[in-house]
DODREN-122984 format. One record per residue: residue in three letters; z, x, y of N, C-alpha, C in turn. Coordinates in steps of 0.001 Angstrom, whole numbers, padded with zeros to 6 digits, always signed. Layout:
AlaZXYZXYZXY
...
This chain:
Met+000133+001087-001147-000203-000136+000308+000322+001080+001163
Pro-001265+001373+001717-001299+001868+002812-000863+001054+003966
Ala+000108+001734+004798+000616+000627+006175-000447+001010+007387
Thr-001360+001013+007324-002664+001304+008617-003678+000562+008157
Ala-004319-000198+009118-005837-000591+008971-006948+000518+009196
Ser-006648+001414+009987-007994+001978+010355-007879+003670+010039
Gly-008869+004351+010884-008403+005436+010662-008145+006133+009202
Leu-006957+007048+008911-006552+007997+007966-006263+006705+006669
Gly-005629+005761+007557-005225+004770+006501-006183+003481+005886
Arg-007356+003615+006887-008551+002955+006104-008957+004069+005243
Glu-009460+005223+005513-010003+005990+004149-009469+006190+002996
Thr-007614+006091+003222-006905+006057+001842-007151+004701+001224
Ala-007088+003818+001841-007349+002572+000946-008694+002416+000183
Arg-009610+003081+000521-011057+003124+000263-010793+004102-001058
Val-010120+004875-000594-010072+006049-001893-009206+005630-003228
Leu-007996+005000-002869-007350+004163-003878-007806+002921-004500
Arg-008477+002049-003624-009365+001159-004023-010366+001339-005167
Ala-010986+002329-004802-012290+002730-005378-011677+003004-006921
Ala-010546+003931-006812-009949+004383-007909-009298+003583-008703
Gly-009313+002370-008397-008589+000242-009241-007767+000633-008987
Ala-006879+000688-007443-005638+000330-007450-006029-000604-006503
Arg-004689-001674-006643-004788-003440-005952-003623-002176-004375
Val-004897-002399-003091-004110-002470-002503-003782-003253-001296
Ile-002621-003134-000388-002424-004187+000266-001955-003416+001852
Val-002931-003985+002506-002882-003419+004013-001847-004479+004895
Pro-000481-004086+005142+000024-004853+006727-000479-004517+007835
Ala-000958-005574+008792-001711-005317+009774-000715-006226+011001
Arg-000947-005709+012365-000050-006620+013286-001404-007355+013945
Asp-002778-007049+013627-003698-007787+014287-004695-007844+013007
Leu-004534-009556+012701-005341-009689+011083-006594-009357+011433
Arg-007381-009941+012717-008552-010009+013180-009399-008716+013110
Arg-008851-007789+013590-009200-006492+013967-009529-005861+012447
Ala-007998-005672+011838-008240-005273+010340-008983-005426+009369
Ser-008953-006986+009482-010404-007792+008290-011714-007099+009042
Glu-011840-006662+010351-012990-006292+010864-013283-004460+009922
Ala-011927-004107+010186-012192-002757+009953-012583-002329+008482
Leu-011836-003305+007995-011564-003323+006215-012642-004036+005414
Ala-013145-004466+006186-014216-005544+005595-015121-004791+004584
Ala-015232-003868+004549-016586-003196+003385-015369-002370+001959
Ile-014315-002749+002131-013290-002410+001520-012815-003709+000492
Asp-012381-003783-001091-011560-004939-001467-009926-004672-001308
Val-010149-005078-000522-008358-004726+000136-007826-006314+000356
Glu-006351-006627+000338-005600-007449+000900-004612-007563+002240
Ile-004649-008160+003277-004515-007812+004833-003483-008977+004357
Ala-001806-008571+005236-000962-009489+005073-000154-009341+006891
Pro+000093-010245+007700+000710-009596+008730+001761-009127+009036
Met+001777-008277+009730+003418-007131+009769+003285-006459+011267
Asp+004229-006180+012180+004528-005527+013422+005697-004732+013028
Leu+005378-003397+012872+006858-002489+012640+007467-002387+013872
Leu+007460-003176+015100+008116-003391+016124+009265-004937+016072
Asp+008258-005304+014968+009284-006636+015124+010088-007028+013841
Pro+011266-006833+013578+011991-006693+012756+011680-007717+011900
Ala+012105-009264+012142+011571-010418+011559+010095-010594+010810
Ser+009302-009973+011528+008023-009667+010715+007974-008828+009644
Ile+008811-007571+009660+009062-006920+008641+009535-007239+007224
Asp+010746-007757+007812+011388-009284+006750+010430-009672+005974
Ala+009859-010821+006721+008802-011815+006179+008035-011415+005318
Phe+007267-009798+005760+006178-009396+004920+007058-008636+003652
Ala+007683-007876+003390+008638-007472+002373+008905-008786+001593
Ala+009653-010281+002303+010363-011284+001519+008875-011661+000531
Ser+007910-011984+001388+006552-012490+000592+006057-011368-000733
Phe+006227-010030-000299+005732-009176-001252+006315-009292-002786
Leu+007777-009177-002080+008517-009546-003478+008493-010320-004600
Glu+008702-011668-003469+008217-013003-004107+006906-012717-005263
Ser+005809-012054-004696+004447-012225-005778+004022-011211-006705
Thr+004682-009967-005882+004375-008847-006806+005636-007968-007241
Pro+006237-007742-008333+007422-007104-008823+007808-006235-008698
Ala+006347-005141-008895+006755-003589-008636+005534-003202-007791
Leu+006093-001767-007198+005222-001019-006283+005310+000175-006266
His+004017+000875-006673+004334+002332-007254+003614+003191-006184
Met+003429+002622-004991+002567+003444-003895+003011+002944-002236
Leu+004018+003214-001539+004362+003077-000224+003768+004069+000872
Ile+002770+003778+001458+002320+005443+002410+002354+004576+003746
Asn+003182+005707+004304+003265+005333+005691+002685+005960+007264
Ser+001609+005252+007018+000897+005799+008315+000602+005475+009198
Ala+000764+004488+009910+000955+004053+011136+001781+004714+012139
Ala+001437+004874+013295+001640+005765+014262+000970+005531+015978
Ile+001824+005558+016899+001504+005754+018509+002009+007218+018425
Met+001262+007844+019588+001359+009457+019709+001288+009418+021605
Ala+002056+010415+022159+002364+010877+023416+002238+009547+024496
Val+002765+008591+024019+003029+007687+024726+003418+008333+026542
Pro+002461+008238+027636+002553+008864+028441+004438+008287+029782
Glu+004502+007367+029529+005833+007138+030398+006571+006544+029374
Leu+007906+006328+029458+009046+005765+028645+008730+004284+028364
Met+008200+003911+027133+008812+002588+027018+009627+002308+025790
Arg+010235+000712+025881+010854+000525+025048+010485-000442+024138
Asp+011434-000952+023190+010707-001970+022312+011893-003128+022936
Ala+011679-004429+022201+012445-005486+022937+014308-005046+022530
Arg+014147-004412+021794+015881-004278+021166+016186-002796+022520
Gly+015423-002081+022970+015479-000892+023873+015222+000193+023283
Tyr+014891+000533+022434+014169+001527+021735+013407+002154+022086
Glu+013164+003379+022081+011696+004151+022337+010745+003734+021881
Tyr+009591+003728+022088+008632+003373+020983+008056+004023+020685
Gln+007605+005242+020752+007347+005523+019830+008495+006339+018131
Phe+009813+006577+018808+010777+006211+017639+010912+005068+016696
Ala+010755+003925+017458+010774+002595+016870+009564+002448+015986
Thr+008283+003190+016472+007012+002930+015660+007056+003463+014582
Asn+006897+004697+014997+006972+005718+013470+007815+005966+013011
His+009100+005541+013074+010280+005790+012425+010879+004826+011820
Leu+011591+003989+012731+012064+002691+012554+011655+002000+011517
Gly+010428+001372+011717+009591+000219+011409+009090+000612+009651
His+009055+001760+009867+008853+002683+008412+009915+002319+007858
Phe+011064+002847+007945+012394+002950+007550+012849+001684+006675
Gln+012428+000845+007755+012893-000731+007714+012137-001541+006717
Ile+010922-000941+006419+009804-001758+005373+010157-001081+004222
Ala+010293+000673+004106+010720+000645+002586+011929+000755+002625
Met+012865+000249+002549+014351-000106+002418+014159-002056+001811
Arg+013542-002551+002566+013370-004054+001977+012579-003973+001145
Leu+011401-002839+000250+010641-003098-000572+010883-002052-002121
Leu+012612-001724-001889+013080-001003-002542+013365-001318-003801
Pro+013752-002831-004391+013417-003540-005605+012118-003483-006610
Ala+011041-003274-005252+009981-003489-006132+009474-001633-006539
Leu+010060-000508-005570+009730+000172-006211+010330+001149-007008
Arg+011697+000231-006983+012764+000983-008420+011941+000020-009723
Lys+011446-001024-009381+010792-001915-010768+009595-000944-011486
Ala+009038-000111-010531+007662+000851-011259+007925+001352-011790
Gly+009330+001871-012129+009399+002936-013190+008679+004511-012912
Gly+008519+004549-011660+008114+005875-010941+006950+005440-009884
Ala+007665+005911-008433+006721+005003-007378+006893+006187-006236
Arg+005902+006555-005850+006105+007490-004401+006174+006677-003238
Val+006737+006958-002267+006890+006861-001006+006174+008057-000196
Val+005058+008007+000585+004734+008934+001207+004924+008593+002899
Ser+005385+009431+003493+004906+009558+004888+004596+010249+005841
Val+003410+009680+006499+002391+010679+007130+003154+011359+008670
Ser+003558+012431+008540+004203+012794+009882+002951+013801+010508
Ser+003496+015401+010732+002774+016061+011653+002863+017257+011881
Ile+002087+018280+012610+002443+019246+013094+003262+019075+014276
Gly+002781+017741+015454+004164+017545+016077+005572+017707+015858
His+006056+017639+014501+007155+017991+014428+007955+018628+015262
Arg+007218+019650+015618+007495+021176+015990+007924+021166+017540
Tyr+007323+019853+017951+007722+019839+019270+009315+019283+019247
Ser+009944+018604+018689+011151+018280+018885+011945+017957+017564
Pro+013167+018429+017528+014157+017712+016256+014590+016795+016738
Val+015000+015723+015871+015704+014293+016557+016919+014859+017456
Val+016967+013954+018294+018159+014386+019189+019330+013232+018595
Phe+020335+013448+017816+020814+012303+016940+021831+011554+018042
Asp+022313+012414+019439+023237+011717+020260+022122+010674+021458
Asp+020817+011091+021119+020085+010191+022361+018890+009725+021864
Pro+018556+009597+020714+017297+008976+020409+016386+008929+021293
Asn+016922+007797+021842+016242+006755+022741+016015+007090+024421
Phe+016444+008349+024722+015999+009087+026261+017042+008174+027043
Glu+018135+007965+026530+019161+006981+027743+019687+008060+028556
Arg+020164+009116+028196+020390+010307+028679+019929+011686+029309
Arg+018559+011639+029008+017561+012586+028917+016326+012581+029619
Pro+015597+013351+030413+014369+013080+030800+013657+013170+029264
Tyr+012625+011857+029652+011420+011809+028552+010673+012399+028853
Thr+009601+013264+027763+008332+013882+027914+007510+012956+026443
Pro+006187+012546+027173+005438+012057+025706+005365+012806+024507
Trp+005427+014135+024748+005869+014810+023195+006952+015441+022476
Ala+007675+015475+023563+009374+015726+022760+009822+014049+022424
Gly+008988+012758+022665+009122+011641+021934+008628+011388+020910
Tyr+007360+012238+021074+006327+012341+019649+006750+013161+018462
Gly+007389+014511+018956+007850+015231+018163+009197+014514+017352
Gln+010114+013950+017982+011628+013318+017338+010901+012667+016487
Ser+009967+011555+016776+009272+010613+015930+008958+011422+014474
Lys+008029+012502+014719+007678+013035+013288+008210+013964+013103
Thr+009259+014680+013478+010461+015249+012854+011388+013940+011758
Ala+011344+012937+012458+012474+011717+011718+011545+011272+010331
Asn+009995+011423+010169+009265+011099+008777+009538+012297+008330
Ile+009537+013421+008751+010211+014390+007449+011891+014254+006819
Leu+012371+014092+007866+014369+014372+007644+013840+012533+006046
Phe+013625+011697+006640+013322+010308+006030+012568+010567+004691
Ala+011824+011627+004401+011192+011691+002814+012525+012587+002058
Val+013011+013331+002996+014057+014446+002110+015296+013293+002260
Ala+015889+012471+002843+017020+011555+002252+016444+010311+001487
Leu+015411+009692+001440+015160+008545+000144+014975+009181-001106
Asp+014372+010253-000690+014218+011120-002166+015901+011340-002782
Gln+016435+012062-001788+018250+012923-002755+018673+011478-003137
Arg+018264+010163-002242+019136+008970-002596+018441+008388-003849
Glu+017145+008656-004123+016454+007513-004955+015525+008066-006106
Lys+015766+009421-006062+014834+010351-007487+015584+009695-008658
Ala+017405+009153-008827+017473+008489-010046+016971+007352-010675
His+016044+006957-009321+015642+005297-010293+014448+005591-010048
Gly+013796+007100-009719+011977+007190-010157+011451+007658-008506
Ile+012003+007373-008008+011352+007067-006875+011246+009064-005907
Arg+009832+009407-005937+009953+010525-005387+009775+010185-003577
Ala+010162+010803-002949+009428+010814-001170+008631+011699-000744
Phe+007571+011796-000208+006752+012967+000373+006656+012959+001630
Ser+006458+013832+002785+005627+013722+003621+005081+014496+004360
Leu+003969+015153+005183+002504+015438+005299+002114+015635+006515
His+001411+016745+006630+000538+016774+007963-000800+016698+007549
Pro-001454+015691+008163-002855+015248+007344-004102+016273+007619
Gly-003822+016902+009532-004412+017687+009950-004727+017337+011384
Ala-005532+017917+012658-005865+017308+013366-006983+016603+013763
Ile-007191+015370+013608-007863+014418+013557-008366+013488+015023
Val-009264+013983+015571-009661+013061+016745-010589+012077+016986
Asp-010694+011424+015237-011393+010137+015061-010864+009006+014581
Thr-009724+009139+014829-008730+007976+014549-008153+007108+015725
Gly-008147+007484+016929-007545+006628+018088-006083+006895+018243
Leu-005686+007606+017240-003783+007819+017162-004212+009059+018604
Gly-005146+009613+019194-004415+010092+020252-005217+009883+021836
Lys-005459+008538+021377-005569+007778+022871-005012+007688+024012
Tyr-003709+008628+023922-003131+008760+025645-003047+010155+026001
Val-004194+010889+024806-003955+012153+025129-005187+012526+026100
Thr-005361+013124+027178-006640+013361+028282-007744+014246+027583
Arg-008776+013910+027798-010061+014880+027132-009756+016252+027705
Glu-009492+016471+029184-008871+017669+029343-008172+018594+028197
Gln-007011+017795+028241-006080+018040+027323-006852+018899+025762
Leu-007400+017917+025364-008020+017784+024148-009143+019158+024206
Ile-009943+019592+025479-010301+020929+025158-010429+021636+025396
Thr-008798+021760+026047-008168+022917+026524-007257+023195+025005
Ala-006653+022483+024178-006446+022873+023344-007066+023127+021733
Gly-008960+023456+022111-009844+023568+021368-010138+022538+020568
Val-009627+021226+020594-009774+020025+019541-010945+019424+020200
Leu-011502+019690+021145-012789+019008+021436-013461+020393+022284
Asp-015247+020247+022077-015927+021092+022611-016245+021060+023967
Glu-016508+022122+025227-017335+021779+025977-018008+020117+026386
Gln-018724+019842+025410-019465+018436+025459-018432+017351+024943
Gly-017165+017737+024694-016377+016386+024075-016710+016313+022492
Lys-017003+016926+022209-017186+016918+020721-016100+017201+019736
Pro-016086+016634+018710-014756+017310+017848-015225+018534+017311
Val-013954+019255+017382-014348+020445+016671-013691+020863+014570
Arg-014461+021027+014421-013997+021341+013245-013979+022535+012522
Asp-012309+022777+012372-012187+024530+011755-011018+023931+010553
Pro-011347+024064+009677-010247+024214+008844-008749+024831+008552
Ala-009774+026277+009552-008744+027128+009375-007383+026489+010053
Arg-007600+025638+011531-006755+025771+012380-006284+023836+012089
Gln-007097+023608+010893-006636+021980+010345-007102+021114+011602
Leu-008198+021362+012300-008977+020289+012467-010175+019945+011319
Lys-010161+018712+011247-010405+017807+010307-011204+016850+010290
Thr-012113+016304+009400-013047+015045+009279-011594+013907+009069
Ile-011657+012738+008840-011517+011366+008302-010839+012051+006707
Gly-011986+012161+006371-011891+012268+004701-010908+013162+004480
Gln-011410+014634+005358-010471+015771+004334-008876+015693+005034
Gly-008624+014891+006249-007461+014765+006415-006785+013667+005669
Ala-007199+012821+005149-006307+011539+003986-006151+012207+002795
Ala-007031+012950+002779-006852+013629+001181-005256+014476+000611
Thr-004902+014893+001582-003502+015036+001687-002553+013881+000948
Gln-002664+013203+002328-001807+012031+001476-002321+011189+000524
Val-003640+011362-000565-003514+010638-001491-003317+011315-002365
Trp-003155+012611-002454-002906+013959-002995-001320+013580-003118
Cys-000610+013361-002239+000798+013033-002289+001442+011976-003230
Ala+000159+010851-002521+000378+009601-003369+000206+009975-004982
Thr-000651+010316-005492-000889+010233-006725-000792+011770-007518
Ser-000877+012983-006914-001634+014091-007700-000216+014276-008591
Pro-000608+014504-010347+000561+015141-011690+000951+016035-010717
Gln+000038+016606-010167+000856+018337-009657+002287+018484-008932
Leu+002644+017164-008320+003945+016932-007926+004885+016219-008480
Ser+004696+016255-009888+005365+015555-010853+007053+016314-010839
Gly+007684+015906-010885+009151+016633-010970+009811+017191-009515
Leu+008730+017127-008406+009268+017541-007201+009691+016274-006204
Gly+009611+016408-004930+010138+015284-004041+010775+015954-002708
Gly+010600+015199-001770+011252+015484-000565+010450+016833+000142
Val+009553+017321-000170+008796+018270+000477+007976+017927+001497
Tyr+007533+018853+002004+006255+018257+003312+004844+018905+002614
Cys+003803+018177+003358+002791+018984+002577+001652+019427+003798
Glu+000670+020453+003022-000001+020316+004257-001750+020908+003631
Asn-002789+020487+003737-003876+020900+002975-003883+020830+001981
Val-003264+019989+001084-003292+019389-000356-002529+020472-001402
Asp-001481+020506-000557-000437+021774-000831+000866+021695-000490
Val+002172+022233-001252+003255+022265-000871+003165+023161+000277
Ala+003689+022671+001939+003789+023996+002947+005084+024923+002725
Pro+004250+025767+003250+006034+026924+003620+006958+026532+004761
Val+008122+027107+004733+009211+026493+005580+008833+027959+006710
Met+008642+027545+007522+008359+028413+008925+009613+029398+008903
Lys+009789+030416+009361+010834+031692+009435+011769+031675+010990
Glu+010244+031264+011691+010699+031071+013454+009664+030031+013658
Gln+010609+029657+015104+010015+028536+015595+009895+028896+017250
Pro+008538+029114+017767+008792+029296+018998+009657+028807+020111
Glu+010123+029513+020835+010765+028327+021736+010149+027212+022650
Lys+009111+027721+022977+008036+027038+024075+006756+026638+023086
Ile+006029+025360+022805+004906+025194+022057+003758+024432+022455
Asp+003065+024404+022641+001941+023491+023240+000873+023245+022193
Met-000147+022009+022555-001006+021624+021449-001478+023215+020436
Ala-002453+023756+021596-002983+024687+020822-002197+025933+019592
Asp-000741+026031+020304-000118+026996+019306+000138+025893+018208
Ala+000933+024699+018467+000950+024108+017263-000114+023911+016248
Met-001111+023829+016626-002466+023793+015740-002871+025178+015104
Arg-002432+026546+015720-002319+027522+014596-001575+027886+014083
Leu-000412+027385+013703+000964+027286+012917+000661+026871+011743
Thr+001183+027229+010399+001580+026612+009576+003045+026210+009027
Gly+003318+025636+008093+004920+025039+008003+005391+024010+008135
Val+006614+024011+008070+007497+023213+008465+008911+023959+009462
Val+009099+023313+010029+010242+023741+010761+011504+023294+010098
Pro+012912+024687+009941+014079+024308+009087+014583+023227+009286
Tyr+014764+022803+010440+015608+021584+011319+014924+019907+010249
Ala+013699+019963+010318+013122+018861+009352+013055+018813+008250
Ile+014033+019769+007164+013972+019670+006226+015317+019661+005678
Asp+016280+019758+006893+017742+020071+007012+018394+018729+006012
Ser+019092+018962+004899+019436+017899+004109+020619+017299+004870
Ala+020734+017792+005812+022688+017356+006560+022364+016667+007466
Phe+020763+017228+008302+020268+016280+009610+019550+015013+008555
Ala+019021+014687+007325+018277+014340+006932+019285+012951+006988
Asp+020710+013033+006202+021730+012621+005870+022125+011411+007425
Asp+021921+012907+008691+022724+011572+010068+021463+010790+010392
Leu+020169+011279+009965+019008+010306+010617+019446+009189+009526
Trp+019290+009135+008424+019876+007878+007413+020664+007268+008055
Gly+022090+007653+008644+022711+006612+009234+023063+006440+010295
Leu+021940+006591+011166+021411+006431+012913+020787+005263+012763
Ser+020077+005389+010995+018660+004259+011003+019481+003331+010795
Glu+020293+002974+010090+021168+002066+008976+022440+001395+010663
Arg+022633+002718+011392+022791+001817+012771+022021+001296+013746
Leu+020788+001596+013430+019968+001418+014814+019479-000188+014733
Leu+019572-000345+013006+019000-001162+012514+019716-002440+011830
Asn+020832-002441+011893+022282-003101+011666+022140-003393+010497
Phe+021417-002307+009127+021915-002519+007634+023016-002429+007527
């Protein structure tokens, strides 16, 4: 069940459906999702990651009709929102969308994941986790200045920590969790808030505004980017593993050092995961914070 109807999520749905999987795609805008997925034989259901009642309704309907869930792929995201925005609960938009919504749906679907007799939960993170750890005493920027990349980075670190925490808690029930960086892909719509000038400076677009493809810097096509999340969801090479962060269809190394200041171009030259993003104590802290914010 990939949780997005466009970009990487669409390609992931296409590949999994072609392999014979039943694929259910939750979507906030059913019309747009239907148009985007028209050529793929998938099921579409309403769900809004910023609306807890919508998430609960989707989960209840799913559990009523489908006893077991073998794969949950959390890939919907927003990036670098230019101004501080909050949802109806007062939570910062990127943290609420990119982490809290996915945390809630995963928790609600746990009964079906446990019944699968071997399930995987895959969270699409990013090299953007290098921009910021989770600031546990102020995740919603109530007492610190907001910047677009700090908000995005925090949410992407949360994706990785969530995989660590979920794997620790659920591997005894046959559930393994993974996170990943799919690559820098400008064709997905994720970068709608990033300016053309920023993308050219970072080397993601050339001077004519065309996407640069450079696997050495993880500048990929949608198909190349989706490969790692499909691998995380299906590959027997990951049997017996969990809680790991992956890049380039492989388990990523742990970075020894993180530069104090990092820009977009720097981020794409680096590989691996920052230690704070896989720290088990921070993962436990994130779990507790998420439960409090969602009133679990």
